[in-house]
Backbone as CSV, one residue per row, in Angstrom:
resi,resn,N_x,N_y,N_z,CA_x,CA_y,CA_z,C_x,C_y,C_z
1,MET,-34.360,-0.411,18.993,-33.627,-1.615,18.665,-33.150,-2.233,19.975
2,SER,-33.454,-3.493,20.179,-33.030,-4.179,21.397,-31.585,-4.640,21.256
3,GLN,-30.881,-4.629,22.370,-29.489,-5.061,22.367,-29.439,-6.578,22.454
4,VAL,-28.826,-7.216,21.473,-28.674,-8.667,21.433,-27.400,-9.035,22.169
5,ASP,-27.425,-10.098,22.949,-26.230,-10.564,23.644,-25.251,-11.098,22.606
6,PRO,-24.082,-10.444,22.410,-23.159,-10.870,21.363,-22.551,-12.234,21.601
7,MET,-22.593,-12.723,22.834,-21.988,-14.015,23.127,-23.019,-15.144,23.160
8,LYS,-24.279,-14.825,22.977,-25.340,-15.825,23.089,-25.113,-17.010,22.166
9,THR,-24.633,-16.755,20.972,-24.422,-17.835,20.005,-22.944,-17.991,19.662
10,GLU,-22.077,-17.704,20.633,-20.637,-17.713,20.371,-20.147,-19.032,19.792
11,ASN,-20.663,-20.145,20.235,-20.178,-21.439,19.768,-20.879,-21.921,18.498
12,ASP,-21.815,-21.166,17.999,-22.523,-21.500,16.772,-21.740,-20.908,15.607
13,SER,-21.055,-21.748,14.824,-20.180,-21.252,13.757,-20.933,-20.437,12.718
14,THR,-22.229,-20.659,12.557,-22.984,-19.872,11.584,-23.147,-18.435,12.042
15,SER,-22.938,-18.146,13.320,-23.083,-16.782,13.820,-21.799,-15.977,13.677
16,ARG,-20.739,-16.555,13.187,-19.449,-15.888,13.113,-19.337,-14.932,11.928
17,VAL,-20.023,-15.188,10.831,-19.998,-14.305,9.674,-21.337,-13.588,9.628
18,LEU,-21.303,-12.268,9.788,-22.516,-11.477,9.915,-22.616,-10.435,8.817
19,THR,-23.846,-10.092,8.446,-24.046,-8.948,7.569,-23.710,-7.696,8.369
20,GLU,-23.523,-6.580,7.689,-23.257,-5.335,8.404,-24.396,-5.006,9.365
21,GLU,-25.637,-5.199,8.911,-26.788,-4.899,9.761,-26.791,-5.772,11.009
22,ASP,-26.539,-7.077,10.851,-26.492,-7.977,12.003,-25.339,-7.616,12.933
23,LEU,-24.213,-7.234,12.349,-23.051,-6.863,13.152,-23.356,-5.636,14.011
24,VAL,-23.945,-4.624,13.396,-24.282,-3.407,14.134,-25.352,-3.707,15.177
25,GLU,-26.335,-4.539,14.842,-27.374,-4.933,15.802,-26.750,-5.640,17.003
26,ARG,-25.830,-6.527,16.745,-25.246,-7.344,17.808,-24.188,-6.599,18.613
27,PHE,-23.358,-5.786,17.941,-22.213,-5.189,18.619,-22.241,-3.666,18.681
28,GLY,-23.281,-3.027,18.118,-23.329,-1.567,18.115,-23.538,-0.990,19.505
29,ARG,-23.499,0.308,19.573,-23.694,0.986,20.849,-25.175,1.135,21.133
30,PRO,-25.619,1.161,22.380,-24.812,1.076,23.592,-24.371,-0.359,23.856
31,ARG,-23.274,-0.506,24.579,-22.789,-1.833,24.970,-22.073,-1.707,26.309
32,ASN,-21.966,-2.812,27.006,-21.350,-2.798,28.338,-20.019,-3.557,28.343
33,TYR,-19.325,-3.547,27.231,-18.029,-4.205,27.076,-17.253,-3.395,26.047
34,SER,-15.941,-3.591,25.977,-15.142,-2.861,24.996,-15.025,-3.683,23.713
35,LEU,-15.215,-3.000,22.600,-15.185,-3.635,21.288,-13.941,-3.182,20.546
36,VAL,-13.218,-4.129,19.979,-12.033,-3.871,19.175,-12.367,-4.263,17.738
37,PHE,-11.934,-3.481,16.777,-12.211,-3.724,15.358,-10.894,-3.727,14.603
38,SER,-10.727,-4.690,13.716,-9.583,-4.712,12.817,-10.065,-5.213,11.465
39,ASN,-9.345,-4.878,10.431,-9.738,-5.322,9.090,-8.514,-5.557,8.225
40,GLY,-8.722,-6.285,7.153,-7.644,-6.529,6.216,-8.078,-7.466,5.114
41,VAL,-7.194,-7.688,4.174,-7.468,-8.607,3.073,-7.321,-10.047,3.554
42,PHE,-6.279,-10.349,4.301,-6.047,-11.673,4.876,-6.189,-12.787,3.839
43,ASP,-5.690,-12.542,2.624,-5.850,-13.534,1.558,-4.976,-14.758,1.773
44,LEU,-3.807,-14.580,2.309,-2.960,-15.701,2.727,-2.666,-15.464,4.202
45,LEU,-3.453,-16.057,5.046,-3.309,-15.848,6.481,-1.969,-16.415,6.941
46,HIS,-1.148,-15.586,7.559,0.183,-16.024,7.983,0.431,-15.630,9.434
47,ALA,1.576,-16.009,9.947,1.905,-15.798,11.359,1.821,-14.324,11.749
48,GLY,2.182,-13.436,10.839,2.090,-12.004,11.132,0.652,-11.568,11.351
49,HIS,-0.261,-12.074,10.513,-1.685,-11.770,10.702,-2.167,-12.293,12.044
50,ILE,-1.809,-13.533,12.341,-2.253,-14.149,13.590,-1.758,-13.342,14.786
51,ALA,-0.495,-12.960,14.773,0.060,-12.172,15.873,-0.661,-10.835,16.015
52,SER,-0.954,-10.203,14.890,-1.660,-8.928,14.912,-3.069,-9.090,15.482
53,LEU,-3.768,-10.135,15.053,-5.126,-10.366,15.551,-5.134,-10.770,17.026
54,GLU,-4.142,-11.533,17.442,-4.038,-11.884,18.863,-3.778,-10.636,19.703
55,ALA,-2.912,-9.759,19.222,-2.634,-8.514,19.942,-3.873,-7.629,19.981
56,ALA,-4.608,-7.580,18.873,-5.843,-6.794,18.837,-6.858,-7.348,19.828
57,ARG,-7.016,-8.656,19.871,-7.990,-9.285,20.772,-7.691,-8.974,22.228
58,ALA,-6.421,-8.842,22.554,-6.021,-8.558,23.927,-6.371,-7.131,24.362
59,LEU,-6.778,-6.279,23.432,-7.066,-4.879,23.738,-8.492,-4.625,24.190
60,GLY,-9.340,-5.646,24.191,-10.728,-5.427,24.603,-11.438,-6.718,24.903
61,ASP,-12.755,-6.606,25.096,-13.569,-7.776,25.440,-14.007,-8.573,24.224
62,ARG,-14.250,-7.906,23.107,-14.702,-8.573,21.885,-13.883,-8.047,20.712
63,LEU,-13.595,-8.908,19.744,-12.875,-8.515,18.534,-13.751,-8.801,17.328
64,VAL,-13.955,-7.788,16.491,-14.637,-7.943,15.209,-13.573,-7.796,14.129
65,VAL,-13.522,-8.744,13.212,-12.574,-8.700,12.109,-13.365,-8.601,10.808
66,ALA,-13.133,-7.550,10.050,-13.765,-7.370,8.745,-12.749,-7.754,7.679
67,VAL,-13.199,-8.541,6.723,-12.322,-9.061,5.672,-12.807,-8.542,4.322
68,ASN,-11.872,-8.044,3.510,-12.239,-7.563,2.175,-12.826,-8.681,1.329
69,ALA,-13.849,-8.354,0.559,-14.417,-9.286,-0.411,-13.451,-9.454,-1.581
70,ASP,-13.692,-10.476,-2.398,-12.853,-10.706,-3.573,-12.713,-9.453,-4.425
71,SER,-13.844,-8.777,-4.701,-13.793,-7.610,-5.580,-12.910,-6.513,-4.989
72,SER,-13.031,-6.285,-3.711,-12.218,-5.273,-3.035,-10.751,-5.701,-2.988
73,ALA,-10.489,-6.953,-2.646,-9.115,-7.456,-2.597,-8.450,-7.344,-3.965
74,CYS,-9.189,-7.664,-5.021,-8.636,-7.567,-6.378,-8.298,-6.128,-6.738
75,ARG,-9.187,-5.190,-6.379,-8.908,-3.780,-6.676,-7.677,-3.295,-5.916
76,LEU,-7.542,-3.731,-4.676,-6.451,-3.245,-3.833,-5.140,-3.981,-4.053
77,LYS,-5.202,-5.293,-4.290,-3.995,-6.119,-4.296,-3.684,-6.766,-5.640
78,GLY,-4.624,-6.720,-6.568,-4.426,-7.368,-7.855,-5.358,-8.557,-8.012
79,ALA,-5.557,-8.972,-9.251,-6.556,-9.993,-9.578,-6.243,-11.378,-9.007
80,ASP,-5.004,-11.617,-8.621,-4.647,-12.961,-8.150,-4.613,-13.075,-6.620
81,ARG,-5.333,-12.179,-5.907,-5.326,-12.193,-4.443,-6.759,-12.298,-3.904
82,PRO,-7.383,-13.465,-4.048,-8.795,-13.580,-3.641,-9.014,-13.805,-2.147
83,VAL,-10.186,-13.442,-1.685,-10.733,-13.629,-0.328,-12.187,-13.213,-0.418
84,THR,-12.916,-13.202,0.665,-14.294,-12.729,0.599,-14.745,-12.095,1.899
85,ILE,-15.585,-11.138,1.851,-16.494,-10.647,2.890,-16.927,-9.186,2.667
86,PHE,-16.153,-8.113,2.968,-16.731,-6.785,2.748,-16.326,-6.225,1.400
87,GLY,-17.295,-5.598,0.696,-17.118,-5.236,-0.697,-16.494,-3.886,-0.983
88,GLU,-16.547,-2.954,-0.041,-15.960,-1.642,-0.274,-14.436,-1.727,-0.147
89,ASP,-13.761,-0.721,-0.690,-12.297,-0.700,-0.581,-11.848,-0.514,0.860
90,THR,-12.631,0.186,1.636,-12.330,0.349,3.060,-13.600,0.066,3.854
91,PRO,-13.438,-0.266,5.131,-14.605,-0.492,5.976,-15.067,0.784,6.683
92,ALA,-14.764,1.961,6.128,-15.068,3.226,6.805,-16.538,3.326,7.205
93,ASP,-17.460,3.004,6.296,-18.891,3.102,6.624,-19.257,2.168,7.764
94,LEU,-18.770,0.936,7.714,-19.045,-0.029,8.774,-18.464,0.448,10.100
95,ILE,-17.232,0.938,10.085,-16.606,1.428,11.310,-17.400,2.594,11.884
96,GLU,-17.861,3.511,11.028,-18.640,4.660,11.488,-19.974,4.224,12.085
97,ARG,-20.548,3.151,11.583,-21.802,2.641,12.140,-21.564,1.856,13.424
98,LEU,-20.479,1.123,13.479,-20.183,0.251,14.612,-19.509,1.003,15.759
99,LEU,-18.670,1.959,15.433,-17.907,2.740,16.403,-17.248,1.873,17.477
100,PRO,-16.262,1.066,17.065,-15.566,0.238,18.051,-14.821,1.115,19.059
101,ASP,-14.544,0.561,20.213,-13.778,1.280,21.234,-12.304,1.358,20.855
102,VAL,-11.824,0.338,20.161,-10.435,0.303,19.710,-10.420,-0.148,18.252
103,LEU,-9.766,0.619,17.409,-9.578,0.281,16.000,-8.114,-0.083,15.821
104,VAL,-7.846,-1.238,15.240,-6.482,-1.760,15.165,-6.069,-1.978,13.714
105,LYS,-4.865,-1.550,13.393,-4.234,-1.840,12.097,-2.761,-2.101,12.357
106,GLY,-2.090,-2.630,11.336,-0.662,-2.859,11.434,0.099,-1.547,11.454
107,ALA,1.282,-1.574,12.046,2.089,-0.365,12.197,2.648,0.146,10.873
108,ASP,2.349,-0.540,9.772,2.767,-0.033,8.470,1.797,1.038,7.965
109,TYR,0.751,1.343,8.725,-0.195,2.404,8.399,0.072,3.602,9.291
110,SER,-0.236,4.789,8.782,-0.237,5.981,9.628,-1.684,6.237,10.039
111,LEU,-1.880,6.995,11.081,-3.220,7.289,11.574,-4.094,7.878,10.464
112,GLN,-3.526,8.735,9.641,-4.284,9.383,8.568,-4.734,8.394,7.494
113,GLU,-4.059,7.261,7.367,-4.398,6.265,6.346,-5.450,5.258,6.815
114,ILE,-5.793,5.264,8.077,-6.671,4.234,8.628,-8.126,4.650,8.480
115,ALA,-8.839,3.899,7.658,-10.252,4.171,7.409,-11.029,4.137,8.717
116,GLY,-11.838,5.161,8.945,-12.700,5.195,10.114,-12.044,5.707,11.376
117,SER,-10.741,5.998,11.326,-10.051,6.412,12.551,-10.630,7.705,13.122
118,ASP,-10.976,8.648,12.246,-11.521,9.916,12.728,-12.842,9.714,13.473
119,ALA,-13.694,8.826,12.972,-14.981,8.559,13.621,-14.785,7.885,14.974
120,VAL,-13.861,6.941,15.042,-13.596,6.225,16.298,-13.071,7.203,17.349
121,ILE,-12.136,8.047,16.964,-11.565,9.024,17.900,-12.629,10.023,18.346
122,ALA,-13.447,10.497,17.392,-14.509,11.451,17.726,-15.521,10.864,18.706
123,ALA,-15.699,9.540,18.671,-16.647,8.876,19.570,-16.000,8.488,20.899
124,GLY,-14.738,8.886,21.097,-14.063,8.590,22.354,-13.248,7.308,22.343
125,GLY,-13.142,6.668,21.177,-12.354,5.444,21.075,-10.903,5.748,20.792
126,GLU,-10.145,4.703,20.575,-8.732,4.881,20.279,-8.326,4.050,19.071
127,VAL,-7.258,4.476,18.426,-6.682,3.765,17.289,-5.321,3.258,17.739
128,ARG,-5.103,1.958,17.571,-3.843,1.349,17.989,-3.157,0.740,16.781
129,LEU,-1.862,0.945,16.687,-1.046,0.344,15.641,-0.288,-0.820,16.253
130,ILE,-0.414,-1.983,15.644,0.212,-3.200,16.135,1.528,-3.410,15.383
131,ALA,2.595,-3.656,16.115,3.892,-3.918,15.496,3.795,-5.125,14.573
132,LEU,4.431,-5.031,13.439,4.421,-6.114,12.463,5.472,-7.152,12.820
133,GLU,5.182,-8.386,12.481,6.154,-9.456,12.652,7.216,-9.306,11.565
134,ALA,8.468,-9.322,11.945,9.556,-9.179,10.982,9.476,-10.271,9.924
135,SER,9.673,-9.892,8.686,9.690,-10.824,7.557,8.370,-11.553,7.353
136,ARG,7.265,-10.975,7.813,5.954,-11.611,7.654,5.031,-10.671,6.895
137,SER,4.855,-10.936,5.616,3.899,-10.169,4.827,3.357,-11.071,3.735
138,THR,2.121,-10.829,3.374,1.513,-11.611,2.304,2.261,-11.389,1.001
139,THR,2.612,-10.137,0.726,3.324,-9.833,-0.514,4.648,-10.595,-0.558
140,GLY,5.401,-10.581,0.534,6.666,-11.315,0.581,6.470,-12.812,0.424
141,LEU,5.425,-13.347,1.052,5.121,-14.771,0.942,4.792,-15.142,-0.499
142,ILE,3.976,-14.327,-1.160,3.623,-14.591,-2.562,4.872,-14.524,-3.443
143,GLU,5.746,-13.543,-3.186,6.981,-13.431,-3.974,7.851,-14.673,-3.805
144,ARG,7.952,-15.190,-2.584,8.748,-16.399,-2.352,8.121,-17.606,-3.040
145,ILE,6.790,-17.723,-2.999,6.099,-18.834,-3.669,6.344,-18.769,-5.176
146,ARG,6.189,-17.576,-5.741,6.380,-17.424,-7.188,7.829,-17.720,-7.585
147,ALA,8.781,-17.249,-6.785,10.191,-17.521,-7.082,10.477,-19.009,-7.031
148,SER,9.875,-19.702,-6.083,10.047,-21.133,-5.967,9.451,-21.858,-7.177
149,GLU,8.265,-21.407,-7.601,7.626,-22.013,-8.771,8.449,-21.788,-10.029
150,GLU,9.005,-20.578,-10.188,9.804,-20.255,-11.360,11.097,-21.065,-11.387
151,SER,11.683,-21.297,-10.228,12.939,-22.052,-10.188,12.721,-23.532,-10.500
152,ARG,11.484,-24.010,-10.278,11.184,-25.413,-10.574,10.774,-25.602,-12.027
153,GLY,10.379,-24.518,-12.641,9.862,-24.857,-13.890,9.852,-24.131,-15.072
């Protein structure tokens, strides 16, 4: 398998969403840069998510973000929390195939709860927990929206 330059089509928006096979082809090992991986539902993208992703991006040369598909988000968060992209409940298989140099999750997770952490560590990578933004959570945001809707009507 030939190594594809991951930045060759950086400005082509169609290259930003990749299948697992394309992702592994483009960013898998061997590589001559550090790869950071993070994942989440990101159904209501908020300042806390942005801060976490910015902090993750600062940890390496490239950042791959895996997003739960609607079916996975619904199983994990409930039927009213849609988004799209990866279908499994966790990205463990993808992480094991990709083996990022740095795996990032929010500090509300423990190392044992982070899918793929064992594979990343075994391959010589590291797992980093990013501090959460105070008062920034999707669940809290949804609760405030619902409370506002209920008070109006």
